[in-house]
Backbone as CSV, one residue per row, in Angstrom:
resi,resn,N_x,N_y,N_z,CA_x,CA_y,CA_z,C_x,C_y,C_z
1,MET,49.868,-44.016,30.982,49.505,-43.243,32.164,48.017,-43.136,32.335
2,LYS,47.306,-42.953,31.173,45.845,-42.824,31.236,45.218,-44.069,31.822
3,LYS,45.737,-45.259,31.353,45.106,-46.501,31.760,45.372,-46.811,33.215
4,ASN,46.500,-46.325,33.715,46.886,-46.677,35.081,46.478,-45.650,36.115
5,LEU,45.869,-44.556,35.672,45.596,-43.445,36.611,44.765,-43.897,37.791
6,TRP,43.750,-44.768,37.467,42.828,-45.136,38.567,43.448,-46.133,39.536
7,CYS,44.517,-46.800,39.079,45.066,-47.858,39.914,46.185,-47.367,40.819
8,ILE,46.514,-46.111,40.735,47.587,-45.559,41.570,47.145,-45.591,43.021
9,VAL,47.956,-46.179,43.858,47.623,-46.145,45.289,48.131,-44.833,45.846
10,ALA,47.241,-44.058,46.386,47.594,-42.735,46.884,47.390,-42.678,48.371
11,VAL,47.889,-41.663,48.953,47.672,-41.426,50.375,46.218,-41.225,50.629
12,SER,45.745,-41.599,51.830,44.310,-41.530,52.115,43.814,-40.117,52.232
13,ALA,44.684,-39.217,52.589,44.251,-37.811,52.646,44.582,-37.151,51.336
14,LEU,43.668,-36.423,50.782,43.903,-35.719,49.522,44.872,-34.570,49.749
15,VAL,45.725,-34.342,48.742,46.660,-33.221,48.811,45.878,-31.942,48.646
16,LEU,45.950,-31.114,49.660,45.258,-29.836,49.564,46.140,-28.849,48.831
17,SER,45.614,-28.261,47.846,46.395,-27.331,47.054,45.807,-25.961,47.123
18,SER,46.602,-24.970,46.799,46.095,-23.617,46.656,45.235,-23.584,45.436
19,CYS,44.009,-23.189,45.594,43.087,-23.181,44.473,42.723,-21.767,44.140
20,SER,42.832,-21.445,42.876,42.474,-20.109,42.475,40.974,-19.958,42.348
21,PRO,41.508,-18.375,42.911,40.127,-18.044,42.934,39.476,-18.356,41.509
22,TYR,17.755,-29.279,25.513,17.833,-29.096,25.640,16.626,-28.954,26.412
23,SER,16.399,-29.267,26.621,15.247,-28.927,27.441,15.603,-29.240,28.885
24,GLN,15.738,-28.285,29.579,16.302,-28.491,30.895,15.237,-28.789,31.933
25,GLN,15.441,-29.864,32.683,14.534,-30.220,33.745,14.972,-29.533,35.027
26,PRO,14.020,-29.207,35.897,14.383,-28.489,37.107,15.221,-29.329,38.055
27,SER,16.177,-28.708,38.691,17.013,-29.364,39.673,16.453,-29.109,41.057
28,HIS,16.746,-30.032,41.993,16.199,-29.854,43.330,16.748,-28.620,44.011
29,ASP,17.972,-28.184,43.626,18.452,-26.941,44.187,18.497,-25.807,43.191
30,GLU,17.839,-25.933,42.058,17.603,-24.841,41.108,18.832,-23.968,40.939
31,PRO,19.828,-24.372,40.125,21.059,-23.613,39.990,20.806,-22.186,39.547
32,GLU,21.683,-21.302,39.986,21.511,-19.898,39.661,21.693,-19.652,38.180
33,ARG,21.020,-18.621,37.685,21.031,-18.341,36.251,21.712,-17.025,35.949
34,GLU,22.862,-16.780,36.597,23.511,-15.501,36.380,24.692,-15.595,35.436
35,GLU,24.808,-16.758,34.749,25.926,-16.890,33.822,25.788,-15.904,32.674
36,ASN,26.935,-15.485,32.171,26.962,-14.657,30.981,27.152,-15.579,29.787
37,PRO,26.121,-15.775,28.963,26.236,-16.745,27.869,27.284,-16.385,26.855
38,ASP,27.696,-15.121,26.853,28.703,-14.694,25.883,30.119,-14.835,26.412
39,SER,30.235,-15.174,27.692,31.578,-15.267,28.249,32.275,-16.496,27.710
40,GLN,33.592,-16.410,27.583,34.371,-17.510,27.050,34.563,-18.555,28.121
41,ILE,34.424,-19.823,27.744,34.633,-20.891,28.704,36.087,-20.877,29.129
42,SER,36.276,-20.956,30.446,37.624,-20.895,30.979,38.105,-22.283,31.335
43,GLY,39.272,-22.643,30.867,39.845,-23.926,31.211,40.820,-23.778,32.354
44,THR,41.581,-24.845,32.612,42.538,-24.777,33.703,43.666,-23.815,33.391
45,ASP,43.909,-23.560,32.102,44.937,-22.593,31.743,44.362,-21.188,31.850
46,GLY,45.009,-20.357,32.641,44.606,-18.960,32.711,43.500,-18.672,33.696
47,SER,42.920,-19.713,34.356,41.853,-19.430,35.307,42.377,-19.275,36.715
48,SER,43.677,-19.411,36.877,44.265,-19.266,38.203,45.596,-18.545,38.094
49,ASP,45.908,-17.769,39.126,47.201,-17.100,39.171,48.275,-18.007,39.746
50,ASN,47.842,-19.076,40.401,48.785,-19.974,41.040,48.622,-21.380,40.501
51,GLU,49.740,-22.098,40.373,49.659,-23.486,39.967,49.192,-24.303,41.155
52,THR,48.347,-25.308,40.902,47.868,-26.173,41.969,48.120,-27.619,41.610
53,GLU,48.296,-28.442,42.624,48.469,-29.862,42.400,47.102,-30.515,42.309
54,GLN,46.945,-31.424,41.362,45.676,-32.124,41.230,45.526,-33.125,42.358
55,GLY,44.289,-33.296,42.823,44.019,-34.278,43.857,44.301,-35.668,43.339
56,ASP,44.956,-36.513,44.169,45.261,-37.875,43.759,44.052,-38.771,43.968
57,PRO,43.969,-39.872,43.190,42.912,-40.845,43.461,43.033,-41.336,44.891
58,ILE,41.905,-41.573,45.551,41.947,-41.930,46.952,42.260,-43.402,47.141
59,ASP,42.705,-43.744,48.328,42.937,-45.122,48.714,41.634,-45.892,48.586
60,GLU,41.662,-47.019,47.889,40.440,-47.729,47.583,40.040,-48.751,48.643
61,ALA,40.673,-48.752,49.827,40.271,-49.692,50.864,38.914,-49.303,51.403
62,PRO,37.928,-50.217,51.333,36.594,-49.877,51.804,36.531,-49.861,53.318
63,LEU,35.476,-49.274,53.854,35.337,-49.154,55.285,34.708,-50.391,55.916
64,SER,34.077,-51.262,55.121,33.430,-52.437,55.690,34.441,-53.558,55.875
65,ASP,33.982,-54.682,56.461,34.879,-55.765,56.793,35.283,-56.611,55.597
66,HIS,34.529,-56.573,54.490,34.875,-57.433,53.368,36.092,-56.906,52.637
67,GLU,36.850,-57.820,52.045,38.082,-57.446,51.373,37.790,-56.875,49.999
68,PRO,38.545,-55.844,49.572,38.365,-55.283,48.231,38.975,-56.202,47.191
69,ASP,38.547,-56.020,45.918,39.167,-56.746,44.824,40.628,-56.361,44.730
70,ALA,41.452,-57.278,44.264,42.874,-56.995,44.144,43.131,-55.902,43.144
71,GLU,42.313,-55.833,42.109,42.447,-54.799,41.108,41.115,-54.126,40.928
72,HIS,41.146,-52.897,40.440,39.889,-52.200,40.164,39.121,-52.954,39.103
73,PRO,37.845,-53.259,39.324,37.084,-54.054,38.359,36.937,-53.354,37.030
74,SER,36.763,-54.161,35.986,36.536,-53.602,34.668,35.150,-53.004,34.602
75,ASP,34.873,-52.272,33.515,33.559,-51.662,33.356,32.465,-52.720,33.371
76,ASP,32.743,-53.909,32.753,31.748,-54.964,32.729,31.484,-55.485,34.123
77,GLU,32.542,-55.592,34.919,32.378,-56.059,36.293,31.603,-55.050,37.113
78,ASP,31.831,-53.757,36.869,31.073,-52.723,37.561,29.590,-52.913,37.325
79,GLN,29.222,-53.234,36.074,27.822,-53.382,35.731,27.192,-54.555,36.457
80,ASP,28.032,-55.587,36.770,27.496,-56.802,37.368,27.519,-56.792,38.883
81,GLU,28.007,-55.710,39.499,28.074,-55.657,40.952,26.685,-55.752,41.555
82,GLN,26.609,-56.445,42.673,25.338,-56.624,43.332,25.117,-55.523,44.364
83,PRO,23.855,-55.166,44.638,23.558,-54.166,45.647,24.041,-54.616,47.018
84,HIS,24.060,-53.692,47.942,24.564,-53.976,49.280,23.725,-55.062,49.961
85,ASP,24.358,-55.800,50.874,23.690,-56.917,51.538,23.559,-56.666,53.031
86,ASP,23.355,-55.417,53.402,23.156,-55.058,54.805,24.387,-55.328,55.654
87,THR,25.573,-55.310,55.040,26.804,-55.435,55.798,26.989,-54.201,56.669
88,THR,27.376,-54.413,57.902,27.616,-53.284,58.790,28.888,-52.564,58.389
89,ILE,28.840,-51.261,58.392,29.978,-50.423,58.038,30.430,-49.677,59.281
90,SER,31.697,-49.801,59.616,32.226,-49.112,60.787,32.681,-47.714,60.409
91,LEU,32.331,-46.751,61.236,32.652,-45.355,60.944,32.952,-44.628,62.243
92,PRO,34.081,-43.926,62.313,34.385,-43.160,63.530,33.290,-42.153,63.852
93,SER,33.071,-41.902,65.113,31.954,-41.073,65.564,32.017,-39.650,65.027
94,GLU,33.222,-39.153,64.740,33.323,-37.775,64.255,32.714,-37.582,62.873
95,TYR,32.464,-38.701,62.162,31.850,-38.597,60.844,30.328,-38.747,60.882
96,MET,29.784,-38.894,62.068,28.340,-38.990,62.224,27.759,-37.605,62.504
97,ASN,26.539,-37.371,62.028,25.863,-36.110,62.350,25.691,-35.962,63.857
98,GLN,26.015,-34.797,64.349,25.653,-34.426,65.712,24.477,-33.478,65.598
99,ILE,23.348,-33.870,66.147,22.089,-33.193,65.902,21.550,-32.491,67.146
100,GLU,21.003,-31.320,66.933,20.252,-30.614,67.972,18.918,-30.187,67.379
101,GLU,17.847,-30.467,68.086,16.529,-30.098,67.574,16.245,-28.641,67.883
102,VAL,15.943,-27.890,66.837,15.643,-26.468,66.968,14.332,-26.193,66.245
103,ASP,13.335,-25.750,66.999,12.015,-25.470,66.422,11.474,-26.649,65.624
104,GLY,11.684,-27.845,66.148,11.161,-29.050,65.523,11.964,-29.560,64.355
105,GLN,13.119,-28.945,64.088,13.964,-29.381,62.980,15.301,-29.889,63.505
106,ALA,15.818,-30.940,62.871,17.106,-31.506,63.270,18.224,-30.720,62.592
107,ILE,18.982,-29.981,63.394,20.045,-29.122,62.863,21.403,-29.762,63.133
108,ILE,22.203,-29.878,62.082,23.536,-30.474,62.186,24.464,-29.521,62.939
109,GLN,25.083,-30.029,64.004,25.960,-29.206,64.827,27.431,-29.315,64.447
110,ASN,27.765,-30.266,63.598,29.156,-30.416,63.123,29.196,-30.346,61.600
111,PRO,28.776,-29.222,61.031,28.651,-29.119,59.568,29.966,-29.184,58.817
112,ASP,31.101,-29.007,59.491,32.397,-29.109,58.817,32.790,-30.546,58.521
113,ASN,32.058,-31.495,59.069,32.274,-32.910,58.833,32.195,-33.207,57.330
114,ILE,33.233,-33.838,56.783,33.261,-34.177,55.367,32.093,-35.082,54.984
115,LEU,31.613,-35.880,55.929,30.487,-36.776,55.673,29.170,-36.221,56.203
116,ALA,29.080,-34.917,56.364,27.827,-34.317,56.835,26.668,-34.843,55.996
117,PHE,25.675,-35.388,56.683,24.534,-36.035,56.034,23.400,-35.016,55.962
118,VAL,23.279,-34.380,54.787,22.333,-33.280,54.581,21.196,-33.742,53.684
119,ASN,19.961,-33.600,54.169,18.796,-33.933,53.341,17.559,-33.263,53.923
120,HIS,16.363,-33.741,53.556,15.128,-33.143,54.046,15.037,-33.180,55.575
121,ASP,15.628,-34.196,56.169,15.487,-34.409,57.606,16.584,-33.764,58.440
122,TYR,17.769,-33.629,57.881,18.910,-33.088,58.615,19.404,-31.831,57.905
123,LEU,19.289,-30.701,58.594,19.549,-29.410,57.963,20.844,-28.783,58.474
124,LEU,21.477,-28.006,57.590,22.631,-27.208,57.989,22.158,-25.956,58.714
125,PRO,22.929,-25.444,59.652,22.543,-24.214,60.356,22.409,-23.048,59.387
126,SER,21.500,-22.155,59.665,21.246,-21.017,58.775,22.454,-20.097,58.669
127,ASP,23.309,-20.090,59.690,24.476,-19.206,59.666,25.750,-19.925,59.242
128,TYR,25.621,-21.161,58.752,26.829,-21.906,58.394,27.383,-21.469,57.053
129,ILE,28.640,-21.031,57.077,29.413,-20.718,55.879,30.774,-21.377,56.065
130,PRO,31.158,-22.336,55.238,32.466,-22.974,55.410,33.580,-21.929,55.398
131,ASP,34.581,-22.128,56.253,35.650,-21.136,56.352,36.851,-21.446,55.473
132,ASP,36.739,-22.488,54.637,37.866,-22.846,53.772,37.446,-22.908,52.305
133,LEU,36.531,-22.032,51.917,36.057,-22.002,50.532,37.127,-21.441,49.604
134,VAL,37.343,-22.123,48.492,38.299,-21.686,47.477,37.698,-21.962,46.103
135,ILE,38.268,-21.364,45.078,37.827,-21.623,43.713,38.749,-22.669,43.098
136,PRO,38.235,-23.833,42.756,39.086,-24.859,42.143,39.583,-24.416,40.772
137,ASP,40.774,-24.857,40.422,41.387,-24.512,39.143,40.901,-25.495,38.087
138,VAL,39.642,-25.323,37.677,39.020,-26.194,36.687,38.261,-25.340,35.689
139,LYS,37.780,-25.974,34.649,36.955,-25.299,33.655,35.558,-25.062,34.216
140,PHE,35.031,-23.846,34.015,33.674,-23.505,34.409,32.818,-23.271,33.163
141,SER,31.547,-23.609,33.240,30.659,-23.461,32.094,30.453,-22.005,31.722
142,TYR,30.675,-21.107,32.658,30.441,-19.682,32.450,31.736,-18.881,32.457
143,GLY,32.860,-19.563,32.356,34.134,-18.883,32.422,34.498,-18.599,33.872
144,TYR,35.675,-18.081,34.070,36.104,-17.793,35.440,35.360,-16.575,35.978
145,GLN,34.706,-16.745,37.126,34.047,-15.641,37.821,34.236,-15.829,39.318
146,ASP,34.548,-14.751,39.997,34.660,-14.805,41.455,33.267,-14.614,42.035
147,THR,32.484,-15.678,42.010,31.108,-15.653,42.494,30.883,-16.872,43.366
148,ASP,29.906,-16.817,44.253,29.697,-17.880,45.233,29.719,-19.281,44.626
149,LYS,29.026,-19.448,43.513,28.861,-20.791,42.952,30.147,-21.369,42.366
150,SER,31.196,-20.556,42.282,32.493,-21.055,41.821,33.275,-21.736,42.940
151,TYR,32.845,-21.565,44.165,33.620,-22.023,45.320,33.252,-23.430,45.770
152,MET,34.239,-24.071,46.399,34.050,-25.331,47.117,34.961,-25.301,48.337
153,ARG,34.737,-26.199,49.252,35.685,-26.346,50.353,37.014,-26.864,49.813
154,GLU,38.081,-26.521,50.488,39.428,-26.726,49.956,39.714,-28.185,49.599
155,GLU,39.392,-29.112,50.481,39.668,-30.524,50.207,38.878,-31.016,49.003
156,ALA,37.620,-30.619,48.918,36.778,-31.019,47.785,37.260,-30.371,46.496
157,ALA,37.725,-29.139,46.581,38.231,-28.434,45.405,39.470,-29.118,44.841
158,ALA,40.383,-29.542,45.727,41.579,-30.256,45.282,41.199,-31.570,44.608
159,ALA,40.214,-32.260,45.176,39.749,-33.518,44.583,39.095,-33.276,43.232
160,LEU,38.358,-32.172,43.108,37.717,-31.848,41.831,38.761,-31.582,40.759
161,GLU,39.845,-30.933,41.119,40.922,-30.689,40.166,41.509,-32.005,39.674
162,GLY,41.693,-32.961,40.582,42.187,-34.273,40.183,41.230,-34.990,39.255
163,LEU,39.949,-34.916,39.572,38.921,-35.553,38.750,38.890,-34.957,37.352
164,PHE,38.877,-33.633,37.271,38.831,-32.965,35.966,40.114,-33.202,35.178
165,GLY,41.245,-33.241,35.865,42.513,-33.508,35.192,42.541,-34.902,34.583
166,ALA,42.034,-35.878,35.336,41.978,-37.247,34.834,41.045,-37.344,33.639
167,ALA,39.934,-36.652,33.708,38.986,-36.655,32.584,39.632,-36.059,31.340
168,GLN,40.348,-34.972,31.522,40.992,-34.311,30.391,42.005,-35.241,29.731
169,GLU,42.743,-36.000,30.519,43.715,-36.933,29.962,43.046,-38.042,29.153
170,GLU,41.789,-38.332,29.465,41.033,-39.353,28.745,40.224,-38.763,27.589
171,GLY,40.402,-37.462,27.339,39.667,-36.806,26.272,38.226,-36.509,26.623
172,ILE,37.950,-36.424,27.926,36.599,-36.141,28.413,36.532,-34.703,28.893
173,GLU,35.570,-33.954,28.363,35.422,-32.545,28.728,34.350,-32.386,29.802
174,LEU,34.773,-31.916,30.962,33.855,-31.616,32.056,33.922,-30.132,32.374
175,ALA,32.812,-29.577,32.853,32.776,-28.183,33.268,31.992,-28.060,34.563
176,ALA,32.529,-27.292,35.482,31.825,-27.006,36.732,30.735,-25.978,36.461
177,VAL,29.566,-26.190,37.036,28.420,-25.314,36.795,27.986,-24.586,38.052
178,SER,27.867,-25.282,39.166,27.381,-24.630,40.383,27.882,-25.367,41.612
179,GLY,28.613,-24.639,42.459,29.151,-25.214,43.685,28.465,-24.668,44.916
180,TYR,29.206,-23.917,45.708,28.662,-23.400,46.967,27.475,-22.466,46.740
181,ARG,26.500,-22.590,47.618,25.349,-21.680,47.606,24.960,-21.379,49.051
182,SER,24.829,-20.130,49.380,24.538,-19.738,50.755,23.113,-20.094,51.163
183,TYR,22.877,-20.120,52.462,21.532,-20.357,53.001,20.579,-19.286,52.503
184,ASP,21.024,-18.031,52.516,20.159,-16.932,52.087,19.782,-17.049,50.620
185,ARG,20.739,-17.451,49.782,20.449,-17.608,48.360,19.486,-18.770,48.140
186,GLN,19.675,-19.865,48.900,18.771,-20.997,48.780,17.356,-20.618,49.221
187,GLU,17.272,-19.772,50.224,15.967,-19.303,50.695,15.251,-18.494,49.618
188,GLU,16.007,-17.650,48.910,15.432,-16.871,47.805,14.877,-17.800,46.725
189,LEU,15.674,-18.798,46.340,15.246,-19.733,45.301,14.020,-20.524,45.742
190,TYR,14.007,-20.909,47.002,12.892,-21.687,47.532,11.602,-20.864,47.525
191,GLU,11.688,-19.616,47.953,10.506,-18.760,47.977,9.992,-18.479,46.570
192,GLN,10.914,-18.325,45.627,10.514,-18.122,44.233,9.769,-19.354,43.710
193,ALA,10.236,-20.527,44.071,9.603,-21.764,43.621,8.209,-21.921,44.236
194,ILE,8.067,-21.526,45.485,6.765,-21.587,46.151,5.786,-20.646,45.456
195,SER,6.249,-19.445,45.149,5.394,-18.468,44.472,4.995,-18.949,43.089
196,ARG,5.896,-19.648,42.441,5.676,-20.090,41.074,4.821,-21.359,41.002
197,SER,5.068,-22.303,41.930,4.453,-23.625,41.813,3.626,-24.046,43.020
198,GLY,3.602,-23.224,44.072,2.830,-23.579,45.251,3.654,-24.303,46.292
199,PRO,3.120,-24.439,47.515,3.885,-25.007,48.631,4.247,-26.473,48.469
200,GLU,3.569,-27.179,47.547,3.861,-28.594,47.357,4.958,-28.838,46.319
201,GLN,5.580,-27.758,45.822,6.614,-27.929,44.792,7.739,-28.817,45.336
202,GLU,8.326,-29.589,44.435,9.364,-30.537,44.835,10.675,-30.310,44.087
203,PHE,10.813,-29.146,43.469,11.961,-28.908,42.615,13.125,-28.223,43.328
204,VAL,12.814,-27.402,44.317,13.863,-26.630,44.980,13.919,-27.010,46.454
205,ALA,15.104,-27.323,46.926,15.278,-27.725,48.320,15.024,-26.554,49.254
206,LYS,14.436,-26.852,50.388,14.234,-25.788,51.367,15.583,-25.372,51.938
207,PRO,15.697,-24.135,52.379,16.978,-23.664,52.907,17.467,-24.538,54.063
208,GLY,18.753,-24.816,54.034,19.361,-25.682,55.037,19.485,-27.123,54.589
209,SER,18.669,-27.528,53.601,18.681,-28.925,53.173,19.407,-29.148,51.860
210,SER,20.044,-28.115,51.333,20.795,-28.247,50.090,22.263,-28.538,50.385
211,GLU,22.791,-29.560,49.728,24.203,-29.889,49.910,25.118,-28.791,49.403
212,HIS,24.624,-27.943,48.524,25.473,-26.868,48.007,25.948,-25.946,49.125
213,GLN,25.153,-25.783,50.167,25.568,-24.937,51.286,26.772,-25.516,52.014
214,SER,26.946,-26.830,51.932,28.070,-27.474,52.617,29.404,-27.161,51.967
215,GLY,29.386,-26.731,50.705,30.632,-26.507,49.980,31.264,-27.782,49.477
216,LEU,30.551,-28.900,49.592,31.089,-30.204,49.207,30.459,-30.750,47.938
217,ALA,29.561,-29.979,47.321,28.856,-30.437,46.128,29.188,-29.555,44.934
218,MET,29.154,-30.173,43.757,29.342,-29.415,42.527,28.456,-30.029,41.450
219,ASP,27.737,-29.171,40.733,27.009,-29.612,39.550,27.966,-29.557,38.371
220,VAL,27.991,-30.633,37.588,28.950,-30.782,36.495,28.196,-31.042,35.202
221,SER,28.664,-30.467,34.112,28.046,-30.700,32.813,29.111,-30.616,31.729
222,SER,28.648,-30.649,30.465,29.560,-30.662,29.322,28.898,-29.996,28.126
223,SER,29.693,-29.686,27.127,29.175,-29.023,25.932,28.208,-29.916,25.169
224,SER,28.284,-31.233,25.371,27.409,-32.170,24.668,25.938,-31.960,25.013
225,VAL,25.658,-31.337,26.150,24.280,-30.990,26.528,24.174,-29.485,26.757
226,ASN,25.052,-28.750,26.055,25.053,-27.287,26.150,25.198,-26.806,27.590
227,TYR,25.960,-27.543,28.370,26.232,-27.238,29.772,24.964,-27.162,30.620
228,GLY,23.915,-27.860,30.199,22.687,-27.905,30.973,22.752,-28.971,32.059
229,LEU,21.897,-28.825,33.059,21.768,-29.822,34.112,20.527,-30.647,33.788
230,VAL,20.711,-31.663,32.972,19.608,-32.438,32.424,19.876,-33.929,32.609
231,GLN,18.804,-34.703,32.744,18.962,-36.133,32.955,19.561,-36.839,31.742
232,GLU,19.424,-36.227,30.560,20.037,-36.803,29.367,21.553,-36.905,29.495
233,TYR,22.108,-36.215,30.460,23.557,-36.242,30.650,24.061,-37.665,30.895
234,GLU,23.220,-38.520,31.484,23.654,-39.893,31.759,23.951,-40.681,30.489
235,ASN,23.392,-40.245,29.346,23.588,-40.955,28.082,24.783,-40.440,27.290
236,THR,25.442,-39.431,27.775,26.615,-38.886,27.096,27.871,-39.601,27.583
237,LYS,28.909,-39.554,26.761,30.159,-40.193,27.183,30.731,-39.498,28.416
238,GLU,30.490,-38.192,28.515,31.004,-37.450,29.665,30.270,-37.842,30.948
239,GLY,28.940,-37.932,30.850,28.161,-38.319,32.017,28.462,-39.734,32.477
240,GLN,28.677,-40.612,31.515,29.008,-41.997,31.853,30.392,-42.086,32.479
241,TRP,31.338,-41.335,31.931,32.685,-41.325,32.520,32.633,-40.806,33.954
242,LEU,31.874,-39.740,34.171,31.765,-39.162,35.507,31.209,-40.185,36.497
243,ALA,30.139,-40.867,36.092,29.510,-41.846,36.976,30.445,-43.003,37.320
244,GLU,31.321,-43.369,36.372,32.190,-44.526,36.566,33.510,-44.203,37.252
245,HIS,33.880,-42.930,37.304,35.200,-42.589,37.833,35.203,-41.608,38.998
246,ALA,34.101,-40.964,39.278,34.082,-39.938,40.337,34.528,-40.480,41.687
247,HIS,34.178,-41.736,41.978,34.502,-42.283,43.302,35.998,-42.436,43.538
248,HIS,36.784,-42.545,42.465,38.233,-42.627,42.640,38.795,-41.344,43.237
249,PHE,38.046,-40.276,43.178,38.495,-38.995,43.705,37.627,-38.518,44.867
250,GLY,36.870,-39.428,45.446,36.109,-39.103,46.649,34.718,-38.567,46.420
251,PHE,34.220,-38.627,45.180,32.890,-38.095,44.868,31.898,-39.225,44.584
252,ILE,30.636,-38.947,44.854,29.550,-39.858,44.493,28.502,-39.081,43.701
253,ILE,27.738,-39.814,42.871,26.538,-39.239,42.275,25.489,-39.278,43.382
254,ARG,25.183,-38.139,43.941,24.397,-38.104,45.183,22.954,-38.559,45.002
255,TYR,22.288,-38.128,43.922,20.877,-38.446,43.726,20.749,-39.412,42.558
256,GLN,20.701,-40.703,42.877,20.816,-41.749,41.875,19.475,-42.132,41.261
257,LYS,19.581,-42.757,40.106,18.408,-43.243,39.392,17.784,-44.408,40.163
258,ASP,16.450,-44.429,40.181,15.680,-45.472,40.857,15.859,-45.463,42.367
259,LYS,16.420,-44.388,42.907,16.532,-44.248,44.360,15.771,-43.005,44.842
260,GLU,14.873,-42.505,43.985,14.162,-41.258,44.304,13.340,-41.371,45.585
261,ASP,12.759,-42.530,45.828,11.949,-42.709,47.028,12.792,-42.693,48.299
262,ILE,14.068,-42.956,48.142,14.970,-42.972,49.295,15.562,-41.589,49.541
263,THR,16.030,-40.954,48.485,16.670,-39.646,48.648,15.659,-38.508,48.748
264,GLY,14.466,-38.702,48.176,13.473,-37.631,48.163,13.666,-36.659,47.026
265,TYR,14.622,-36.951,46.146,14.911,-36.084,45.013,14.964,-36.909,43.730
266,GLY,14.733,-36.242,42.596,14.842,-36.903,41.313,16.283,-37.233,40.971
267,TYR,16.442,-38.040,39.946,17.763,-38.450,39.481,18.532,-37.251,38.941
268,GLU,19.745,-37.066,39.435,20.584,-35.941,39.015,21.980,-36.438,38.664
269,PRO,22.201,-36.855,37.416,23.512,-37.391,37.036,24.615,-36.346,37.023
270,TRP,24.251,-35.098,37.211,25.217,-34.008,37.190,25.717,-33.607,38.585
271,HIS,25.029,-34.025,39.628,25.315,-33.544,40.982,26.251,-34.503,41.696
272,ILE,27.488,-34.065,41.904,28.442,-34.892,42.624,28.702,-34.305,44.007
273,ARG,28.887,-35.185,44.954,29.106,-34.794,46.346,30.401,-35.425,46.852
274,TYR,31.240,-34.623,47.462,32.493,-35.125,47.998,32.257,-35.771,49.361
275,VAL,32.707,-37.031,49.497,32.600,-37.738,50.771,33.926,-38.385,51.175
276,GLY,34.999,-38.105,50.426,36.299,-38.670,50.761,36.378,-40.166,50.503
277,GLU,37.091,-40.893,51.372,37.348,-42.318,51.173,36.070,-43.147,51.150
278,SER,35.029,-42.683,51.775,33.777,-43.449,51.815,33.149,-43.596,50.434
279,ALA,33.594,-42.806,49.470,33.046,-42.894,48.113,33.234,-44.284,47.520
280,ILE,34.339,-44.953,47.858,34.604,-46.296,47.331,33.539,-47.273,47.823
281,GLU,33.290,-47.265,49.115,32.286,-48.156,49.698,30.895,-47.868,49.145
282,ILE,30.545,-46.590,49.054,29.216,-46.194,48.578,29.021,-46.611,47.127
283,TYR,30.049,-46.400,46.302,29.958,-46.752,44.877,29.884,-48.269,44.684
284,GLU,30.805,-49.003,45.303,30.868,-50.439,45.080,29.653,-51.164,45.646
285,SER,29.023,-50.611,46.665,27.836,-51.216,47.261,26.546,-50.693,46.655
286,GLN,26.670,-49.781,45.689,25.522,-49.204,44.999,24.543,-48.555,45.982
287,LEU,25.106,-47.776,46.877,24.310,-47.114,47.907,24.075,-45.652,47.581
288,VAL,23.047,-45.091,48.189,22.947,-43.642,48.311,23.282,-43.322,49.767
289,LEU,23.504,-42.069,50.060,23.983,-41.703,51.389,23.015,-42.137,52.490
290,GLU,21.722,-42.075,52.211,20.728,-42.515,53.193,20.922,-43.989,53.544
291,GLU,21.150,-44.830,52.533,21.367,-46.254,52.772,22.697,-46.501,53.475
292,PHE,23.688,-45.735,53.103,25.010,-45.860,53.725,24.916,-45.646,55.227
293,PHE,24.247,-44.568,55.641,24.172,-44.291,57.072,23.236,-45.251,57.807
294,ASP,22.317,-45.886,57.087,21.496,-46.933,57.714,22.354,-48.133,58.126
295,LEU,23.462,-48.335,57.417,24.333,-49.490,57.682,25.487,-49.164,58.613
296,VAL,25.679,-47.916,58.933,26.844,-47.498,59.701,26.730,-47.909,61.163
297,GLU,27.828,-48.422,61.669,27.971,-48.701,63.087,29.037,-47.773,63.633
298,GLU,28.678,-46.931,64.568,29.598,-45.936,65.110,30.671,-46.591,65.961
299,VAL,31.911,-46.201,65.763,33.030,-46.729,66.557,33.833,-45.581,67.146
């Protein structure tokens, strides 16, 4: 079952389930530090009052015109994949940002879009709070707490449960560290960073430009790095497993290594972003979201 998990052809829509409620380098969205270090780590057992179904691996048909491999490539084949070749990718218009300029800033008008393209240039509205936030039934680094950072949007939460369940079956321990973060909380963190490091600081995203506000992002870590959000995570078996398997459940490593000039952020092997079926195309083409949307042709 473990070996075949990734090859299961599943429905294209993820099953939405009821979800219950060391040297660390700075992250671009500066995760909150309100964890109780003495709290017991909570696993999937006992962290929810309701049983939930794990998200299934997504349909691996890519969005571009080229045909997918008949079977999922081996790890060696993954390593040998070539970068994208400027192939046009067709995408329905509802998955494109709808933008309105407000005070000189491009504000996303359809933030509920699963493919909302959030970065320095395209911001979420200051009053945007997803209306389907739930707590995924997964292990948290700080134990179960009903706090903002435990939440994700429902579809992403179901997918995260599937991802963590698959990891557990492979003997890989993952823990959720920080999910949803409000605009107001991001503003507090940003102002603190400015006071600490000056207006040119590059560690904390300005309010509206953090994917955490979308409810589609989760920072993930493991006990091997003391649940820290550190670049060394890429050298751990857990970090490597995450990078190689997240796309089967609709997630991408959003801020990739050697793509800092494109994303505007440092490498973050812990930050996964839910994008649904497009994760297959993005992963196999070795793209970041900025490059993906450069290739998109609206249909």
